[in-house]
N, C-alpha and C positions, 0 to 999 in steps of 0.2 A: 794712513793713519790712525791713530789707538783713542777708540771710541769713551766718551767718558764716563764713571760710573751711572750709575740710576737708582732713584731715591721712587717710592711712591708717597703720594699723602692721601690720604681718607677723609676725607673730611666735607663743609661747611661751604658754598660759596660766600664772598662779603660784597657788597655792591660798593661799596666805600673804600675795599680796594686793600685796608688796613690791618687784615686777619683774613684766619678761614683758610684755605685754600689758594688764594692770590696771594697771602704774607708765606705761603711755605715754598712755592713757585720764586718766587722774588731769591727768600733764600738761599734752593736749593740752586740756584743760578748764582749767585754772589758765591759759593763753597764750588763750583768748579764743576756741578752734579744735573747730572740729565731730569729733569722733574716732570712727570705723573703722574697723574690723580685721577680720582672716583667723586664725585659728588656725592653727600648724603641730602644734602641739606639745600632750599635755596632762598636766601635772606633777603630783605630789601630791609638794608643798614646804611649809615652813616656813621661818624665821629660821635653824634649826640645819644642814637642808641639803634635798637629794630622796630622797625615800623613793621614788618611781615616776615615770616618765616614760615615754606611751602616742605617738608619731606618728603624724599623720594625715594618710591619704591622697592622694599628693601631686594625684589630681583633684579631691577636696575642697579642697584648701586651691586652685588652681589655680578653681574653682569660685566660689570666696568674693572673692576681688579681683576676682574679672570683675564681679561681683553688683556689688560696690560702683562698679567705675569705671563700668559701665555704666547707673550714674542716681545717683550723686552728681558735684558738679562738683570733684575732689579736684585738692589745688592743691600737695600734697607726700606722699612714701612714706614712710616708715622698714621696714627688717628688722631681725630679731631675731634670738632663736634658729631655728633653722632645720632642724636634727637630722639627716636623711640628705640623701645630697645627689639622691635624686627629688624633696626637695622644692626643694633650691638649684634645681634645673633645671625647675620648673614654677613655681618663681615668677619666674628670669628670661624663662622662657617667654613670658609675661602682659604683662610690664614692657618685654618690647623692643618699638621704638618709638613707645612712649606720649607720650616724653619729659618724664616730668616729673620735677622735684626728686626724689631719690633718696638716702636715708642709710642708707647699710650699720654693721649696727653688728656685727661678725662674731663672733658672742657661741660660744666655744671651751668653756669652762666657767664652769658659776654658784659666785657667788661661796662658796658651800660646796667648791667643786673637783670637783664632780661635774660628767662630759661632757654637752654640749648639744648637737657634734654630731660625728659619727661624721668616722673620718680620712679615710675616703674621699672626702667630699664638699669639703675643702678645696681639692682642686684644680677641681671646680667650683666652687668658689667666686670661687677667681681668674681663672680663663677664662670665665664668663658671668656673673656679678654682678656683680662686682668692673667691670667696663668701662662697667655700664653708672650707676653710683654718682657723683654730685654731692662727697658725701665716706664715705671711711671709718674708721672712730672706733675701731681697734683700744688694749687697755691695752699695756704694755710686753711682760707673756709674750705675747699674742694675736700682738701686731707681730713678735716672735721666730721662732713658729712657723712662724707667716706668709709673711715675707720674709725673717729669718734678720737678717745682719748688716746689708746692707745696704737703702737703701729705696727703691724704683723710684721716680724722680724725675717715671716720669710720670702717678703717682695721684695723685687727691686726698684726704690721708689727715690726719687728726686725731689723732697720738699722745697718748695717755691716762698723764698722769704718776703717780696715786693710787697705783703700784704700786711708786712708790722709797722715796727713806728722804731725812730732811732735814724741817727747818721748812718746808720749799717745798714747793710742789707746782706741775710744769710742762708741761703739757699744751704741746705743739709741732704748730701749726698748716701742711701745706705742701703747697702745688699746686704745679701749673707755671708760677701766674702771682706768686703772693705766698709768704713764708714768717713767719710771726711765732709771736710764745712769751707765753702766756696764764698768768699765776702767781698762785698767791693761800697763802692759810696753810693747813700742814694742820694739822686737823681732828683730837685725842685721842679720839673715837669709836666705839662699835662698830658704829651707827646707821647703814649703809653700803650695805644692801641695795637692789641693782637703782639704784647710784650710773652703772653703762652705757645701759640703757634710758635712764634717769630724763634726759641729757644728749643720746642718742643724738635723744628722742622730743621734748625742746626743741629741738634744731636742726630737726629736723623742721618743729618747730609754727613758730617766727621763720618760715622760709621757705615757708610758708604765708599768714603774714603781709606774704609777701613785701620780705622783708630781704636781700640780698647778704649771698655765705655769709660772708665775712669781719665782719660784724656780727651776723649769724646767729650763729656760732658766741661770738662774746664775751659776745654776751644770753645765750644756753644757759650758759657759763661761769659768770656773775652767778648765776643763775636754780639750779643745783646745789648754789653755796656756802648758795645762801638755806634751800634741802628739805632742803641735810646740818644749818643747826643748828633750822630747827621740824619734826626727826626727833621723832615724839611716843613716843618710850620704850618701843617694844611689842616681845615675843621673849623670847626667853632665846636667842638666838645674834647675830647680824649683823641688827639691826632695820633697819623700814624707813625713808622719810625720807618727813619732809613737803608733800608735790606742792601742799596749798593753801597754801601760805607762811603758818598761823594765819589764814586767810580773806580775806590781800594780794590781792590781785591782781595779776599777772607783768607787766604793759600797760608800767609804768613802764621797762619793761626795753628794750621798743622802741628807747627815746631814748637809746639809750647809744649 
C-alpha cells in the first residue's frame, strides 16, 4: 500500500476546533494528506472569542518540529499563529536549510479580534521566516500591518480579499514570476471561523500532493468556497467550516 503524502502544521490549538491546528489537520485529511503537527500556543476559545492563550516554550516548539522531520517524509509545511518572537525564531531556525515548501499564514489576530502575535514578533517574522516561504497568505489588514501600502515585489504573496466589500471576493496571487486574481461570490454567512487557516492548510496539502504553486492556490481557493458552503452551523459567534465537505473528498480539486 502506497503511503500518503505528509504535511506539517506549526500553529496554535483552538479548543473550539474551527481554526488552528485542528482546522489544519481536518483540511489535510480532506486532501488525502497525512497531517502532523507542532503546537505553538494553547488557547481557550470558541466561536465567540479567545478567553485565554498560553504560549509554549520555543525549545518545545523546535523539539516537536524536529521529532516530526526526523521520522516522517514531510512534503510541505505551513505555519499559523506563532505567538512570540522567540517562537518565530525557533521555527525559522529549524526549517532553515530544509528546502521544504512552506506556506506562512501570518496570523496577527483571531477572527474575534484577539491578538495572536505580539508586536515584537513582526520584525522577526519579516526577517527570518518570510525569506523561507514558498507563499505568504495575509489578509488585507495583516498585509497593511506587515507591509504598509506597498507590497514587497520579491516576496510570494497571496493577498486574501475576505475583509473587503462588495459581492465578489478577490484574492490576489503575486510572486516574482506571476500575477493573477481569483474571484468568488461573497457568501453572506457568519460561519467564517478559521478561513485563513483552512486556505493556507489546503495550499500546503496541494503542494504536498505535488501541485505547482499557482494550481495549488487555485485548488485551495475552490476548496475554501466549498468548505464555507458546507459549514455545520455550530456556535453562537463565527462558526466553523465544513472541512470534510459533507464527506465529499477534495480529490477532484487536484484536477482543476
